[in-house]
C-alpha positions as CSV (number, residue, x, y, z in Angstrom):
1,P,-77.3,-104.1,37.7
2,Q,-74.3,-105.4,35.6
3,A,-72.9,-101.8,35.2
4,I,-73.1,-101.3,38.9
5,G,-71.2,-104.5,39.5
6,I,-68.5,-103.6,37.1
7,L,-68.1,-99.9,37.7
8,G,-69.4,-99.5,41.2
9,Y,-72.3,-97.4,42.6
10,R,-70.3,-94.1,42.7
11,K,-69.1,-94.3,39.1
12,V,-72.5,-95.3,37.8
13,G,-74.2,-92.5,39.8
14,S,-71.6,-90.0,38.6
15,L,-72.2,-91.1,35.0
16,A,-76.0,-90.8,35.4
17,L,-75.5,-87.3,36.8
18,G,-73.5,-86.3,33.8
19,L,-76.0,-87.7,31.4
20,A,-78.9,-86.0,33.2
21,V,-77.1,-82.6,33.1
22,M,-76.5,-83.0,29.4
23,E,-80.1,-83.7,28.6
24,T,-81.2,-80.2,29.8
25,F,-80.0,-78.5,26.6
26,S,-82.5,-78.5,23.7
27,R,-82.6,-74.9,22.3
28,P,-81.2,-73.9,18.8
29,L,-77.5,-73.6,18.7
30,A,-74.9,-71.1,17.4
31,A,-74.1,-71.3,13.7
32,G,-71.4,-73.8,13.2
33,F,-72.0,-75.5,16.6
34,D,-72.8,-79.2,15.9
35,L,-74.1,-81.3,18.8
36,K,-72.8,-84.6,17.5
37,P,-69.1,-83.7,17.5
38,F,-69.7,-81.9,20.9
39,W,-71.0,-85.1,22.5
40,E,-68.2,-87.2,20.8
41,R,-65.6,-84.9,22.2
42,S,-67.3,-84.9,25.6
43,V,-67.3,-88.7,25.8
44,C,-63.7,-88.7,24.5
45,N,-62.8,-86.2,27.3
46,A,-64.5,-88.4,29.9
47,V,-62.9,-91.7,28.7
48,S,-59.4,-90.1,28.5
49,T,-59.9,-88.6,31.9
50,G,-60.8,-91.9,33.4
51,L,-57.9,-93.7,31.7
52,L,-55.4,-91.0,32.8
53,A,-56.8,-91.1,36.4
54,A,-56.3,-94.8,36.5
55,R,-52.7,-94.5,35.3
56,V,-51.4,-91.4,37.1
57,R,-53.2,-91.5,40.4
58,R,-55.4,-94.2,41.7
59,N,-56.9,-92.2,44.6
60,L,-58.7,-89.7,42.4
61,P,-62.5,-89.6,43.1
62,A,-65.1,-91.4,41.1
63,E,-66.4,-88.0,40.0
64,V,-63.3,-87.5,37.8
65,F,-65.0,-89.2,34.8
66,T,-68.1,-87.0,35.0
67,A,-65.9,-83.9,35.5
68,G,-64.2,-84.9,32.2
69,L,-67.6,-85.4,30.6
70,L,-69.0,-82.0,31.7
71,Q,-65.8,-79.9,31.3
72,D,-67.2,-78.1,28.3
73,I,-70.8,-77.8,29.3
74,G,-70.5,-74.0,29.5
75,G,-69.8,-74.0,25.7
76,L,-73.1,-75.7,25.1
77,F,-74.9,-73.2,27.3
78,L,-73.2,-70.3,25.4
79,A,-74.1,-71.9,22.0
80,Q,-77.8,-72.1,23.0
81,Y,-78.3,-68.8,24.8
82,F,-75.8,-66.5,23.0
83,P,-75.6,-68.2,19.6
84,T,-74.5,-65.1,17.6
85,E,-71.8,-64.0,20.0
86,Y,-70.5,-67.5,20.7
87,G,-70.6,-68.5,17.1
88,G,-68.5,-65.4,16.4
89,A,-66.0,-66.3,19.1
90,I,-65.6,-69.8,17.8
91,S,-65.1,-68.5,14.2
92,M,-62.6,-65.9,15.4
93,S,-60.7,-68.5,17.5
94,K,-60.3,-70.7,14.5
95,A,-59.4,-67.9,12.1
96,L,-56.7,-66.5,14.5
97,N,-55.6,-69.9,15.8
98,V,-56.2,-68.7,19.4
99,H,-57.6,-70.8,22.2
100,P,-61.4,-70.4,22.3
101,A,-61.5,-69.4,25.9
102,V,-59.3,-66.4,25.2
103,V,-61.5,-65.2,22.4
104,E,-64.7,-65.9,24.4
105,R,-63.4,-63.7,27.2
106,E,-62.7,-60.9,24.6
107,I,-66.1,-61.1,22.9
108,L,-68.4,-62.3,25.7
109,G,-66.5,-61.1,28.8
110,I,-66.5,-64.7,30.1
111,D,-65.3,-68.1,28.8
112,H,-67.1,-71.4,28.6
113,A,-65.1,-72.8,31.6
114,A,-66.3,-70.0,33.9
115,V,-69.9,-70.4,32.6
116,G,-69.7,-74.2,33.2
117,G,-68.5,-73.5,36.8
118,I,-71.5,-71.2,37.3
119,L,-73.9,-73.8,36.0
120,A,-72.4,-76.5,38.2
121,R,-73.0,-74.2,41.3
122,H,-76.5,-73.3,40.1
123,W,-77.4,-77.0,39.7
124,K,-75.9,-77.6,43.2
125,L,-73.4,-80.1,42.0
126,P,-70.6,-81.0,44.4
127,P,-67.8,-78.5,44.6
128,I,-65.4,-80.8,42.8
129,F,-67.5,-80.3,39.6
130,E,-67.8,-76.5,39.9
131,E,-64.1,-76.0,40.4
132,T,-62.8,-78.6,38.0
133,I,-65.1,-77.4,35.2
134,R,-64.2,-73.7,35.9
135,E,-60.4,-74.3,36.0
136,H,-60.0,-77.0,33.3
137,H,-58.1,-74.6,31.0
138,F,-55.7,-73.4,33.7
139,I,-52.6,-74.1,31.6
140,E,-53.9,-72.3,28.5
141,L,-55.2,-69.3,30.5
142,D,-52.2,-69.2,32.9
143,T,-54.3,-69.5,36.0
144,N,-52.8,-70.5,39.4
145,I,-54.7,-73.4,40.8
146,S,-52.1,-74.5,43.4
147,A,-54.4,-73.8,46.4
148,S,-57.3,-75.9,45.0
149,P,-58.3,-79.0,47.0
150,F,-59.1,-80.6,43.6
151,L,-55.7,-79.9,42.1
152,D,-55.0,-83.4,40.9
153,T,-58.5,-83.8,39.4
154,I,-58.2,-80.4,37.6
155,R,-54.8,-81.4,36.2
156,V,-56.0,-84.8,34.9
157,V,-59.1,-83.2,33.3
158,N,-56.9,-80.5,31.7
159,L,-54.6,-83.2,30.3
160,S,-57.5,-85.1,28.9
161,S,-58.8,-82.0,27.2
162,L,-55.4,-81.4,25.6
163,L,-55.2,-85.1,24.5
164,T,-58.7,-84.8,23.0
165,D,-57.8,-81.6,21.2
166,A,-54.8,-83.4,19.6
167,C,-57.2,-86.1,18.3
168,Y,-59.6,-83.6,16.8
169,E,-57.2,-81.4,14.8
170,E,-59.2,-79.0,12.7
171,G,-62.4,-80.9,13.5
172,K,-61.3,-84.2,12.1
173,K,-61.5,-87.1,14.5
174,E,-58.5,-89.5,14.5
175,N,-58.2,-92.7,16.4
176,L,-57.2,-92.4,20.0
C-alpha cells in the first residue's frame, strides 16, 4: 500500500509486470553470462530511465521505467536458449570492441533487441514495450525511428542504456 501511495498504481503495476517477466527465465546460461551483473544493469537501466524521463520530459508514460528494466531481456533469452552461439557473440564483441548487437546479428542473424521485441509481442505486452525494447539501440545500429509513436520513450531508454554502459566499463561497476 505504501508503494502505491508513493509511486502510483500505474508505476507499481508496470514494475510488477517487469519483475514477473524476469522471473520466467531459469535455464542454464551461456558461458560467461552472469545473472547478477545482468540484473544489476537492468535495474540501473530502469532507474536511469526513470530519472532521465523525469528530467527531460514529464509526460512520458509510466511504462518508461519498465521499458528500461526490460530493454535487454532478449539477451537473457539468447543466453538461455542459444548459450554457445550467444556466448561466442559476447566474447567476440569484447575482443573486437564492437557493439554486441552488431556481432549478434553476424553470428545469430538477429540481435538481443529484436529478440526482446519478439518476446514482448509473444507475451502480449503493450506495444510501447515491444517497440521500445526492439529499437533501444537505434543510435548504435543506425536505425531510423522517426515515425515511431514512442519516439521519446525509445530515446530516453537508449540514453539510459548508454549511461549504464559508461558506468560498467569492462564489467566493472562504478558509482552512478
